[in-house]
CHARMM-style PDB file with segment names, atoms N, HN, CA, C and O in Angstrom:
ATOM      1  N   MET     1     193.505  36.552-195.221  1.00  0.00      PROA
ATOM      2  CA  MET     1     194.327  37.366-195.714  1.00  0.00      PROA
ATOM      3  C   MET     1     195.667  37.465-194.892  1.00  0.00      PROA
ATOM      4  O   MET     1     196.658  37.965-195.424  1.00  0.00      PROA
ATOM      5  N   ALA     2     195.701  37.061-193.790  1.00  0.00      PROA
ATOM      6  HN  ALA     2     194.896  36.655-193.358  1.00  0.00      PROA
ATOM      7  CA  ALA     2     196.916  36.916-192.515  1.00  0.00      PROA
ATOM      8  C   ALA     2     197.800  35.533-193.202  1.00  0.00      PROA
ATOM      9  O   ALA     2     199.029  35.599-193.192  1.00  0.00      PROA
ATOM     10  N   LYS     3     197.178  34.412-193.734  1.00  0.00      PROA
ATOM     11  HN  LYS     3     196.179  34.359-193.741  1.00  0.00      PROA
ATOM     12  CA  LYS     3     197.865  33.479-193.883  1.00  0.00      PROA
ATOM     13  C   LYS     3     198.507  33.536-195.613  1.00  0.00      PROA
ATOM     14  O   LYS     3     199.021  32.540-196.123  1.00  0.00      PROA
ATOM     15  N   ILE     4     198.387  34.637-196.224  1.00  0.00      PROA
ATOM     16  HN  ILE     4     197.969  35.446-195.809  1.00  0.00      PROA
ATOM     17  CA  ILE     4     198.617  35.060-197.657  1.00  0.00      PROA
ATOM     18  C   ILE     4     199.713  35.359-197.524  1.00  0.00      PROA
ATOM     19  O   ILE     4     200.561  34.844-198.253  1.00  0.00      PROA
ATOM     20  N   ALA     5     200.042  36.225-196.616  1.00  0.00      PROA
ATOM     21  HN  ALA     5     199.354  36.643-196.023  1.00  0.00      PROA
ATOM     22  CA  ALA     5     201.193  37.075-196.621  1.00  0.00      PROA
ATOM     23  C   ALA     5     202.535  36.317-196.544  1.00  0.00      PROA
ATOM     24  O   ALA     5     203.385  36.371-197.433  1.00  0.00      PROA
ATOM     25  N   PRO     6     202.662  35.532-195.290  1.00  0.00      PROA
ATOM     26  CA  PRO     6     203.898  35.011-195.197  1.00  0.00      PROA
ATOM     27  C   PRO     6     204.064  34.039-196.401  1.00  0.00      PROA
ATOM     28  O   PRO     6     205.159  33.868-196.936  1.00  0.00      PROA
ATOM     29  N   VAL     7     202.863  33.375-196.824  1.00  0.00      PROA
ATOM     30  HN  VAL     7     201.973  33.514-196.389  1.00  0.00      PROA
ATOM     31  CA  VAL     7     203.435  32.511-197.900  1.00  0.00      PROA
ATOM     32  C   VAL     7     203.612  33.361-199.220  1.00  0.00      PROA
ATOM     33  O   VAL     7     204.375  32.742-199.962  1.00  0.00      PROA
ATOM     34  N   LEU     8     203.272  34.330-199.688  1.00  0.00      PROA
ATOM     35  HN  LEU     8     202.652  34.833-199.086  1.00  0.00      PROA
ATOM     36  CA  LEU     8     203.999  35.767-201.000  1.00  0.00      PROA
ATOM     37  C   LEU     8     205.170  35.760-200.587  1.00  0.00      PROA
ATOM     38  O   LEU     8     206.058  35.573-201.419  1.00  0.00      PROA
ATOM     39  N   LEU     9     205.589  36.001-198.903  1.00  0.00      PROA
ATOM     40  HN  LEU     9     204.868  36.154-198.227  1.00  0.00      PROA
ATOM     41  CA  LEU     9     207.324  36.485-198.742  1.00  0.00      PROA
ATOM     42  C   LEU     9     207.866  35.569-198.863  1.00  0.00      PROA
ATOM     43  O   LEU     9     209.013  35.741-199.275  1.00  0.00      PROA
ATOM     44  N   LEU    10     207.512  34.337-198.649  1.00  0.00      PROA
ATOM     45  HN  LEU    10     206.580  34.198-198.314  1.00  0.00      PROA
ATOM     46  CA  LEU    10     208.389  32.982-198.662  1.00  0.00      PROA
ATOM     47  C   LEU    10     208.717  32.900-200.423  1.00  0.00      PROA
ATOM     48  O   LEU    10     209.807  32.619-200.922  1.00  0.00      PROA
ATOM     49  N   ILE    11     207.391  33.244-201.190  1.00  0.00      PROA
ATOM     50  HN  ILE    11     206.506  33.472-200.784  1.00  0.00      PROA
ATOM     51  CA  ILE    11     207.491  33.131-202.721  1.00  0.00      PROA
ATOM     52  C   ILE    11     208.773  33.985-203.287  1.00  0.00      PROA
ATOM     53  O   ILE    11     209.639  33.682-204.108  1.00  0.00      PROA
ATOM     54  N   LEU    12     208.523  35.291-202.444  1.00  0.00      PROA
ATOM     55  HN  LEU    12     207.819  35.537-201.777  1.00  0.00      PROA
ATOM     56  CA  LEU    12     209.151  36.262-202.893  1.00  0.00      PROA
ATOM     57  C   LEU    12     210.691  36.242-202.557  1.00  0.00      PROA
ATOM     58  O   LEU    12     211.548  36.799-203.242  1.00  0.00      PROA
ATOM     59  N   MET    13     210.943  35.455-201.298  1.00  0.00      PROA
ATOM     60  HN  MET    13     210.246  35.002-200.741  1.00  0.00      PROA
ATOM     61  CA  MET    13     212.281  35.413-200.942  1.00  0.00      PROA
ATOM     62  C   MET    13     213.215  34.216-201.834  1.00  0.00      PROA
ATOM     63  O   MET    13     214.404  34.301-202.143  1.00  0.00      PROA
ATOM     64  N   GLY    14     212.070  32.881-202.179  1.00  0.00      PROA
ATOM     65  HN  GLY    14     211.105  32.812-201.928  1.00  0.00      PROA
ATOM     66  CA  GLY    14     212.715  32.124-203.042  1.00  0.00      PROA
ATOM     67  C   GLY    14     212.905  32.477-204.452  1.00  0.00      PROA
ATOM     68  O   GLY    14     213.820  31.930-205.067  1.00  0.00      PROA
ATOM     69  N   LEU    15     212.022  33.467-205.129  1.00  0.00      PROA
ATOM     70  HN  LEU    15     211.278  33.912-204.629  1.00  0.00      PROA
ATOM     71  CA  LEU    15     212.469  34.236-206.403  1.00  0.00      PROA
ATOM     72  C   LEU    15     213.697  34.978-206.000  1.00  0.00      PROA
ATOM     73  O   LEU    15     214.660  34.651-206.695  1.00  0.00      PROA
ATOM     74  N   HSD    16     213.967  35.888-205.081  1.00  0.00      PROA
ATOM     75  HN  HSD    16     213.185  36.154-204.517  1.00  0.00      PROA
ATOM     76  CA  HSD    16     214.968  36.373-205.059  1.00  0.00      PROA
ATOM     77  C   HSD    16     216.079  35.581-205.016  1.00  0.00      PROA
ATOM     78  O   HSD    16     217.070  36.022-205.599  1.00  0.00      PROA
ATOM     79  N   LEU    17     216.143  34.780-204.605  1.00  0.00      PROA
ATOM     80  HN  LEU    17     215.339  34.422-204.131  1.00  0.00      PROA
ATOM     81  CA  LEU    17     217.248  33.687-204.334  1.00  0.00      PROA
ATOM     82  C   LEU    17     217.621  32.888-205.691  1.00  0.00      PROA
ATOM     83  O   LEU    17     218.645  32.211-205.784  1.00  0.00      PROA
ATOM     84  N   LEU    18     216.639  33.046-206.773  1.00  0.00      PROA
ATOM     85  HN  LEU    18     215.807  33.596-206.697  1.00  0.00      PROA
ATOM     86  CA  LEU    18     217.015  32.614-208.263  1.00  0.00      PROA
ATOM     87  C   LEU    18     217.331  33.875-209.078  1.00  0.00      PROA
ATOM     88  O   LEU    18     218.380  33.854-209.723  1.00  0.00      PROA
ATOM     89  N   LYS    19     216.694  34.782-209.124  1.00  0.00      PROA
ATOM     90  HN  LYS    19     215.842  34.800-208.600  1.00  0.00      PROA
ATOM     91  CA  LYS    19     217.341  36.020-209.499  1.00  0.00      PROA
ATOM     92  C   LYS    19     216.967  37.379-209.052  1.00  0.00      PROA
ATOM     93  O   LYS    19     215.828  37.820-209.204  1.00  0.00      PROA
ATOM     94  N   PRO    20     217.814  37.962-208.566  1.00  0.00      PROA
ATOM     95  CA  PRO    20     217.969  38.807-207.469  1.00  0.00      PROA
ATOM     96  C   PRO    20     216.871  39.990-207.966  1.00  0.00      PROA
ATOM     97  O   PRO    20     217.128  40.339-209.118  1.00  0.00      PROA
ATOM     98  N   LEU    21     215.948  40.550-207.503  1.00  0.00      PROA
ATOM     99  HN  LEU    21     215.739  40.266-206.567  1.00  0.00      PROA
ATOM    100  CA  LEU    21     214.702  41.481-207.931  1.00  0.00      PROA
ATOM    101  C   LEU    21     215.595  42.852-208.145  1.00  0.00      PROA
ATOM    102  O   LEU    21     214.964  43.693-208.785  1.00  0.00      PROA
ATOM    103  N   GLY    22     216.753  43.217-207.804  1.00  0.00      PROA
ATOM    104  HN  GLY    22     217.265  42.534-207.284  1.00  0.00      PROA
ATOM    105  CA  GLY    22     217.253  44.649-208.534  1.00  0.00      PROA
ATOM    106  C   GLY    22     216.876  45.666-207.941  1.00  0.00      PROA
ATOM    107  O   GLY    22     217.275  46.743-208.384  1.00  0.00      PROA
ATOM    108  N   LEU    23     215.902  45.650-206.638  1.00  0.00      PROA
ATOM    109  HN  LEU    23     215.578  44.775-206.278  1.00  0.00      PROA
ATOM    110  CA  LEU    23     216.045  46.748-206.176  1.00  0.00      PROA
ATOM    111  C   LEU    23     216.789  47.137-205.115  1.00  0.00      PROA
ATOM    112  O   LEU    23     217.396  46.321-204.422  1.00  0.00      PROA
ATOM    113  N   PRO    24     216.806  48.504-204.886  1.00  0.00      PROA
ATOM    114  CA  PRO    24     217.662  48.986-203.700  1.00  0.00      PROA
ATOM    115  C   PRO    24     218.224  48.106-202.717  1.00  0.00      PROA
ATOM    116  O   PRO    24     217.273  47.561-202.156  1.00  0.00      PROA
ATOM    117  N   GLY    25     219.216  47.738-202.280  1.00  0.00      PROA
ATOM    118  HN  GLY    25     219.988  48.180-202.736  1.00  0.00      PROA
ATOM    119  CA  GLY    25     219.402  47.016-201.372  1.00  0.00      PROA
ATOM    120  C   GLY    25     219.284  45.412-201.371  1.00  0.00      PROA
ATOM    121  O   GLY    25     219.536  44.571-200.508  1.00  0.00      PROA
ATOM    122  N   LEU    26     218.809  45.332-202.656  1.00  0.00      PROA
ATOM    123  HN  LEU    26     218.604  46.015-203.357  1.00  0.00      PROA
ATOM    124  CA  LEU    26     218.568  43.778-202.704  1.00  0.00      PROA
ATOM    125  C   LEU    26     219.273  43.316-204.291  1.00  0.00      PROA
ATOM    126  O   LEU    26     218.576  42.842-205.188  1.00  0.00      PROA
ATOM    127  N   LYS    27     220.193  43.463-204.375  1.00  0.00      PROA
ATOM    128  HN  LYS    27     220.759  43.848-203.646  1.00  0.00      PROA
ATOM    129  CA  LYS    27     221.115  43.420-205.783  1.00  0.00      PROA
ATOM    130  C   LYS    27     221.653  41.994-205.865  1.00  0.00      PROA
ATOM    131  O   LYS    27     221.900  41.299-206.850  1.00  0.00      PROA
ATOM    132  N   ARG    28     221.769  41.742-204.512  1.00  0.00      PROA
ATOM    133  HN  ARG    28     221.568  42.307-203.711  1.00  0.00      PROA
ATOM    134  CA  ARG    28     222.670  40.616-204.521  1.00  0.00      PROA
ATOM    135  C   ARG    28     221.608  39.212-204.408  1.00  0.00      PROA
ATOM    136  O   ARG    28     220.422  39.357-204.109  1.00  0.00      PROA
ATOM    137  N   ARG    29     222.064  38.189-204.620  1.00  0.00      PROA
ATOM    138  HN  ARG    29     223.027  38.071-204.863  1.00  0.00      PROA
ATOM    139  CA  ARG    29     221.038  36.745-203.743  1.00  0.00      PROA
ATOM    140  C   ARG    29     221.409  37.010-202.532  1.00  0.00      PROA
ATOM    141  O   ARG    29     220.425  37.513-201.990  1.00  0.00      PROA
ATOM    142  N   SER    30     222.310  36.954-201.765  1.00  0.00      PROA
ATOM    143  HN  SER    30     223.109  36.545-202.205  1.00  0.00      PROA
ATOM    144  CA  SER    30     222.695  36.766-200.384  1.00  0.00      PROA
ATOM    145  C   SER    30     221.674  37.678-199.646  1.00  0.00      PROA
ATOM    146  O   SER    30     221.386  37.572-198.453  1.00  0.00      PROA
ATOM    147  N   ASP    31     221.097  38.712-200.634  1.00  0.00      PROA
ATOM    148  HN  ASP    31     221.330  38.799-201.603  1.00  0.00      PROA
ATOM    149  CA  ASP    31     220.499  39.777-199.589  1.00  0.00      PROA
ATOM    150  C   ASP    31     219.110  39.320-199.482  1.00  0.00      PROA
ATOM    151  O   ASP    31     218.412  40.312-199.271  1.00  0.00      PROA
ATOM    152  N   PHE    32     218.259  38.034-199.544  1.00  0.00      PROA
ATOM    153  HN  PHE    32     218.826  37.228-199.715  1.00  0.00      PROA
ATOM    154  CA  PHE    32     217.332  37.594-199.633  1.00  0.00      PROA
ATOM    155  C   PHE    32     216.841  37.648-197.773  1.00  0.00      PROA
ATOM    156  O   PHE    32     215.652  37.906-197.585  1.00  0.00      PROA
ATOM    157  N   TRP    33     217.439  37.489-196.903  1.00  0.00      PROA
ATOM    158  HN  TRP    33     218.405  37.279-197.055  1.00  0.00      PROA
ATOM    159  CA  TRP    33     217.007  37.856-195.549  1.00  0.00      PROA
ATOM    160  C   TRP    33     216.600  38.882-194.942  1.00  0.00      PROA
ATOM    161  O   TRP    33     216.204  38.874-193.777  1.00  0.00      PROA
ATOM    162  N   LYS    34     216.693  40.474-196.125  1.00  0.00      PROA
ATOM    163  HN  LYS    34     217.015  40.481-197.072  1.00  0.00      PROA
ATOM    164  CA  LYS    34     216.300  41.474-195.608  1.00  0.00      PROA
ATOM    165  C   LYS    34     214.807  41.641-195.940  1.00  0.00      PROA
ATOM    166  O   LYS    34     214.054  42.477-195.440  1.00  0.00      PROA
ATOM    167  N   ILE    35     214.453  40.568-197.007  1.00  0.00      PROA
ATOM    168  HN  ILE    35     215.066  39.890-197.413  1.00  0.00      PROA
ATOM    169  CA  ILE    35     213.044  40.568-196.959  1.00  0.00      PROA
ATOM    170  C   ILE    35     212.207  40.119-195.587  1.00  0.00      PROA
ATOM    171  O   ILE    35     211.126  40.575-195.215  1.00  0.00      PROA
ATOM    172  N   ALA    36     213.009  39.106-194.950  1.00  0.00      PROA
ATOM    173  HN  ALA    36     213.887  38.735-195.252  1.00  0.00      PROA
ATOM    174  CA  ALA    36     212.215  38.700-193.981  1.00  0.00      PROA
ATOM    175  C   ALA    36     212.429  39.520-192.988  1.00  0.00      PROA
ATOM    176  O   ALA    36     211.377  39.613-192.355  1.00  0.00      PROA
ATOM    177  N   VAL    37     213.383  40.263-192.455  1.00  0.00      PROA
ATOM    178  HN  VAL    37     214.237  40.187-192.970  1.00  0.00      PROA
ATOM    179  CA  VAL    37     213.560  41.304-191.715  1.00  0.00      PROA
ATOM    180  C   VAL    37     212.930  42.214-191.440  1.00  0.00      PROA
ATOM    181  O   VAL    37     212.708  42.602-190.293  1.00  0.00      PROA
ATOM    182  N   ALA    38     212.325  42.969-192.999  1.00  0.00      PROA
ATOM    183  HN  ALA    38     212.505  42.653-193.931  1.00  0.00      PROA
ATOM    184  CA  ALA    38     211.394  43.979-193.472  1.00  0.00      PROA
ATOM    185  C   ALA    38     210.250  43.454-192.878  1.00  0.00      PROA
ATOM    186  O   ALA    38     209.739  44.080-191.950  1.00  0.00      PROA
ATOM    187  N   ALA    39     209.643  42.138-193.359  1.00  0.00      PROA
ATOM    188  HN  ALA    39     210.058  41.629-194.113  1.00  0.00      PROA
ATOM    189  CA  ALA    39     208.374  41.553-192.767  1.00  0.00      PROA
ATOM    190  C   ALA    39     208.292  41.453-191.582  1.00  0.00      PROA
ATOM    191  O   ALA    39     207.217  41.937-191.228  1.00  0.00      PROA
ATOM    192  N   ILE    40     208.953  41.016-190.617  1.00  0.00      PROA
ATOM    193  HN  ILE    40     209.826  40.623-190.905  1.00  0.00      PROA
ATOM    194  CA  ILE    40     209.093  41.141-189.149  1.00  0.00      PROA
ATOM    195  C   ILE    40     209.053  42.393-188.598  1.00  0.00      PROA
ATOM    196  O   ILE    40     208.659  42.513-187.438  1.00  0.00      PROA
ATOM    197  N   ALA    41     209.420  43.415-189.282  1.00  0.00      PROA
ATOM    198  HN  ALA    41     209.741  43.317-190.224  1.00  0.00      PROA
ATOM    199  CA  ALA    41     209.379  44.704-188.281  1.00  0.00      PROA
ATOM    200  C   ALA    41     208.189  45.214-188.810  1.00  0.00      PROA
ATOM    201  O   ALA    41     207.573  45.625-187.826  1.00  0.00      PROA
ATOM    202  N   VAL    42     207.470  45.433-189.888  1.00  0.00      PROA
ATOM    203  HN  VAL    42     207.970  45.099-190.687  1.00  0.00      PROA
ATOM    204  CA  VAL    42     205.982  45.461-190.127  1.00  0.00      PROA
ATOM    205  C   VAL    42     204.985  44.641-189.612  1.00  0.00      PROA
ATOM    206  O   VAL    42     203.856  45.124-189.695  1.00  0.00      PROA
ATOM    207  N   MET    43     205.064  43.638-189.151  1.00  0.00      PROA
ATOM    208  HN  MET    43     205.981  43.245-189.084  1.00  0.00      PROA
ATOM    209  CA  MET    43     204.738  42.639-188.457  1.00  0.00      PROA
ATOM    210  C   MET    43     204.449  42.999-186.706  1.00  0.00      PROA
ATOM    211  O   MET    43     203.404  42.859-186.070  1.00  0.00      PROA
ATOM    212  N   MET    44     205.694  43.465-186.278  1.00  0.00      PROA
ATOM    213  HN  MET    44     206.543  43.578-186.794  1.00  0.00      PROA
ATOM    214  CA  MET    44     205.970  43.692-184.924  1.00  0.00      PROA
ATOM    215  C   MET    44     205.161  44.958-184.680  1.00  0.00      PROA
ATOM    216  O   MET    44     204.517  45.115-183.643  1.00  0.00      PROA
ATOM    217  N   ILE    45     205.226  46.168-185.998  1.00  0.00      PROA
ATOM    218  HN  ILE    45     205.749  46.040-186.840  1.00  0.00      PROA
ATOM    219  CA  ILE    45     204.502  47.718-185.867  1.00  0.00      PROA
ATOM    220  C   ILE    45     202.864  47.054-186.062  1.00  0.00      PROA
ATOM    221  O   ILE    45     202.010  47.589-185.354  1.00  0.00      PROA
ATOM    222  N   THR    46     202.541  46.255-186.714  1.00  0.00      PROA
ATOM    223  HN  THR    46     203.234  45.821-187.288  1.00  0.00      PROA
ATOM    224  CA  THR    46     201.300  46.105-186.562  1.00  0.00      PROA
ATOM    225  C   THR    46     200.672  45.336-185.322  1.00  0.00      PROA
ATOM    226  O   THR    46     199.554  45.596-184.878  1.00  0.00      PROA
ATOM    227  N   VAL    47     201.338  44.567-184.924  1.00  0.00      PROA
ATOM    228  HN  VAL    47     202.246  44.356-185.285  1.00  0.00      PROA
ATOM    229  CA  VAL    47     200.812  44.402-183.365  1.00  0.00      PROA
ATOM    230  C   VAL    47     200.839  45.751-182.827  1.00  0.00      PROA
ATOM    231  O   VAL    47     199.800  46.410-182.797  1.00  0.00      PROA
ATOM    232  N   LEU    48     201.933  46.213-182.403  1.00  0.00      PROA
ATOM    233  HN  LEU    48     202.776  45.677-182.427  1.00  0.00      PROA
ATOM    234  CA  LEU    48     201.831  47.315-181.790  1.00  0.00      PROA
ATOM    235  C   LEU    48     201.055  48.379-181.789  1.00  0.00      PROA
ATOM    236  O   LEU    48     200.945  49.122-180.813  1.00  0.00      PROA
ATOM    237  N   LEU    49     200.466  48.532-182.863  1.00  0.00      PROA
ATOM    238  HN  LEU    49     200.555  47.929-183.655  1.00  0.00      PROA
ATOM    239  CA  LEU    49     199.167  49.551-183.212  1.00  0.00      PROA
ATOM    240  C   LEU    49     198.010  48.770-183.230  1.00  0.00      PROA
ATOM    241  O   LEU    49     196.973  49.336-183.578  1.00  0.00      PROA
ATOM    242  N   GLN    50     197.981  47.958-183.022  1.00  0.00      PROA
ATOM    243  HN  GLN    50     198.823  47.499-182.739  1.00  0.00      PROA
ATOM    244  CA  GLN    50     196.745  47.222-183.003  1.00  0.00      PROA
ATOM    245  C   GLN    50     196.252  46.745-181.039  1.00  0.00      PROA
ATOM    246  O   GLN    50     195.135  46.446-180.618  1.00  0.00      PROA
ATOM    247  N   ALA    51     197.498  46.845-180.297  1.00  0.00      PROA
ATOM    248  HN  ALA    51     198.406  47.088-180.639  1.00  0.00      PROA
ATOM    249  CA  ALA    51     197.759  46.755-178.916  1.00  0.00      PROA
ATOM    250  C   ALA    51     197.035  48.290-178.301  1.00  0.00      PROA
ATOM    251  O   ALA    51     196.226  48.604-177.427  1.00  0.00      PROA
ATOM    252  N   HSD    52     197.863  48.976-179.331  1.00  0.00      PROA
ATOM    253  HN  HSD    52     198.520  48.721-180.040  1.00  0.00      PROA
ATOM    254  CA  HSD    52     197.810  50.491-178.605  1.00  0.00      PROA
ATOM    255  C   HSD    52     196.058  50.970-179.102  1.00  0.00      PROA
ATOM    256  O   HSD    52     195.406  51.800-178.468  1.00  0.00      PROA
ATOM    257  N   THR    53     195.770  50.563-179.795  1.00  0.00      PROA
ATOM    258  HN  THR    53     196.299  49.889-180.310  1.00  0.00      PROA
ATOM    259  CA  THR    53     194.035  51.382-180.596  1.00  0.00      PROA
ATOM    260  C   THR    53     193.541  50.442-179.774  1.00  0.00      PROA
ATOM    261  O   THR    53     192.410  50.848-179.510  1.00  0.00      PROA
ATOM    262  N   GLY    54     193.740  49.309-179.149  1.00  0.00      PROA
ATOM    263  HN  GLY    54     194.659  48.979-179.363  1.00  0.00      PROA
ATOM    264  CA  GLY    54     192.514  48.085-178.449  1.00  0.00      PROA
ATOM    265  C   GLY    54     191.715  47.563-179.617  1.00  0.00      PROA
ATOM    266  O   GLY    54     190.504  47.523-179.398  1.00  0.00      PROA
ATOM    267  N   TYR    55     192.032  47.234-180.575  1.00  0.00      PROA
ATOM    268  HN  TYR    55     193.015  47.267-180.753  1.00  0.00      PROA
ATOM    269  CA  TYR    55     191.743  46.455-181.797  1.00  0.00      PROA
ATOM    270  C   TYR    55     191.772  44.705-181.729  1.00  0.00      PROA
ATOM    271  OT1 TYR    55     191.533  44.044-182.739  1.00  0.00      PROA
TER     272      TYR     55
END
């Protein structure tokens, strides 16, 4: 699962470059970088929670 998520995010970013998704904040093609920023933020939160709980 850990290797599927980055591939899905890359596909999502590529699709957004071809045709914008139309979601709030993702209306233009140049907004594809916001998907990557959101993914990095989620990964950082996950790592911090895992380190805090000891898993």
